[in-house]
C-alpha positions in Angstrom: -110.1 28.9 -10.4 -108.6 25.5 -10.4 -110.1 22.4 -12.1 -108.1 19.3 -11.6 -104.5 19.8 -12.8 -105.3 22.8 -14.9 -106.1 26.3 -13.7 -108.0 29.1 -15.4 -106.5 32.5 -15.4 -109.4 34.9 -14.7 -107.6 37.8 -16.4 -106.5 35.9 -19.6 -109.4 33.4 -19.7 -106.8 30.8 -20.9 -106.0 27.3 -19.6 -102.5 27.1 -18.0 -100.5 24.6 -16.0 -100.6 25.3 -12.3 -97.6 27.0 -10.8 -95.2 24.8 -8.9 -94.1 25.7 -5.5 -90.7 25.1 -3.8 -92.4 22.4 -1.7 -93.5 20.5 -4.8 -89.9 20.6 -6.1 -88.5 19.3 -2.8 -91.2 16.5 -2.9 -90.2 15.5 -6.4 -86.5 15.3 -5.4 -87.4 13.2 -2.4 -89.5 10.9 -4.5 -86.7 10.5 -7.0 -84.2 9.6 -4.3 -86.2 6.8 -2.8 -86.1 3.5 -4.7 -84.5 4.9 -7.8 -81.1 4.1 -9.3 -79.4 1.0 -10.7 -79.1 -0.6 -7.3 -82.8 -0.7 -6.7 -83.5 -1.7 -10.3 -81.0 -4.6 -9.9 -82.7 -5.6 -6.6 -86.1 -5.6 -8.2 -84.9 -7.6 -11.2 -83.3 -10.2 -8.9 -86.5 -10.4 -6.8 -88.7 -10.7 -9.9 -86.4 -13.4 -11.3 -86.1 -15.6 -8.2 -89.0 -14.7 -5.8 -91.8 -13.5 -8.0 -94.6 -13.9 -5.5 -92.7 -12.7 -2.4 -93.4 -9.4 -0.7 -90.6 -6.8 -0.6 -89.5 -3.5 0.8 -87.1 -1.0 -0.8 -84.5 0.7 1.3 -85.5 -0.6 4.8 -83.8 1.3 7.5 -82.5 -0.4 10.6 -81.9 1.1 14.1 -78.4 1.3 15.5 -78.3 0.4 19.2 -77.3 3.8 20.4 -80.0 5.5 18.2 -82.7 3.2 19.5 -81.9 4.1 23.1 -82.0 7.8 22.2 -85.5 7.7 20.7 -87.0 5.3 23.3 -89.2 8.0 24.8 -90.3 9.6 21.5 -93.6 9.2 19.8 -94.0 6.8 16.8 -94.0 9.7 14.3 -90.8 11.1 15.8 -89.2 7.6 15.8 -90.0 7.2 12.1 -88.5 10.7 11.4 -85.3 9.8 13.3 -85.1 6.4 11.6 -84.6 8.2 8.2 -81.0 9.0 9.4 -80.2 5.3 10.1 -78.3 2.9 7.7 -80.4 1.0 5.2 -80.2 -2.1 3.0 -81.0 -2.0 -0.7 -84.0 -4.1 -0.1 -85.6 -7.0 1.7 -87.8 -9.8 0.3 -89.8 -12.1 2.5 -92.0 -15.2 2.2 -93.9 -17.0 4.9 -90.8 -18.8 6.1 -87.7 -17.0 4.6 -86.3 -13.5 4.7 -83.8 -12.2 2.1 -81.7 -9.2 3.0 -80.0 -7.7 -0.1 -77.4 -5.1 -0.6 -76.4 -3.9 -4.1 -72.9 -2.5 -4.8 -71.0 -1.6 -7.9 -67.9 -3.7 -7.1 -67.9 -6.4 -4.5 -65.3 -5.7 -1.8 -64.8 -7.2 1.7 -66.0 -3.9 3.2 -69.4 -4.3 1.5 -69.7 -7.9 2.8 -68.9 -6.6 6.3 -71.5 -3.9 5.9 -74.1 -6.4 4.9 -73.2 -8.6 7.9 -73.4 -5.5 10.2 -76.8 -4.5 8.8 -78.1 -8.0 9.2 -77.1 -8.0 12.8 -78.9 -4.6 13.3 -81.9 -6.0 11.5 -82.2 -8.9 13.9 -82.2 -6.5 16.9 -84.6 -4.0 15.4 -88.0 -4.1 17.2 -89.7 -2.7 14.1 -89.1 -6.1 12.3 -90.1 -8.4 15.2 -92.6 -10.2 12.9 -89.6 -11.5 10.8 -87.6 -12.9 13.7 -88.8 -16.5 13.3 -87.9 -16.7 9.6 -84.8 -18.2 8.1 -82.5 -15.3 7.0 -80.5 -15.3 3.8 -78.0 -12.6 2.9 -77.6 -11.6 -0.7 -75.0 -9.3 -2.3 -75.9 -8.0 -5.7 -72.9 -6.6 -7.6 -71.7 -5.7 -11.0 -68.1 -7.0 -10.6 -66.4 -9.2 -8.1 -63.0 -10.9 -7.8 -63.0 -14.7 -7.1 -61.2 -14.1 -3.7 -63.9 -11.7 -2.4 -66.6 -14.0 -3.7 -65.1 -16.9 -1.7 -64.8 -14.6 1.3 -68.5 -13.7 1.0 -69.5 -17.4 0.7 -67.5 -18.3 3.7 -69.6 -15.9 5.6 -72.8 -17.4 4.1 -73.5 -14.5 1.8 -74.9 -15.4 -1.6 -73.3 -13.3 -4.4 -75.3 -12.4 -7.5 -73.5 -10.7 -10.4 -75.6 -8.5 -12.7 -74.9 -6.4 -15.8 -72.4 -6.6 -18.5 -69.5 -7.6 -16.2 -71.3 -10.6 -14.7 -68.8 -13.0 -16.3 -65.7 -10.9 -15.7 -64.5 -13.0 -12.9 -64.5 -16.6 -14.3 -67.1 -17.8 -16.9 -66.9 -21.4 -15.7 -67.5 -20.6 -12.1 -71.0 -20.7 -10.6 -71.8 -17.4 -8.9 
């Protein structure tokens, strides 16, 4: 007999924790993977610090052009399943007029800036985010370390760089980042 989270053993007459199944374990691991880790914590801290009242989404997936064509005839449930295999941002934050696409990385490198630009392009084409198309889009890289040359490269491509953690001043303490 089960009562809430506890179960009663008929033979022993004692209260015991319910047995966990393999499906429960898989569900726990999946829950731990989504929205956990320092990248998502850094995104949430940045969002809370700068856009407290803005809505946000963790790990939004974006369709690649070839994948979208492949699932065009599928049902909505199948499309969402297929979308789990697509690339994702660390998070997005949006207000009534602005949209902030963020990607968190350990060390800022030109490849990471290129990845953010690629994901932003995919985001603009994704039909699932059509309600955000009329908003001004801002790109944000959240990183623990960055060299001045890569920071300048990101800025030239209109990507805002936010340094977090203990190495935030490692590049140049007098430089606004």
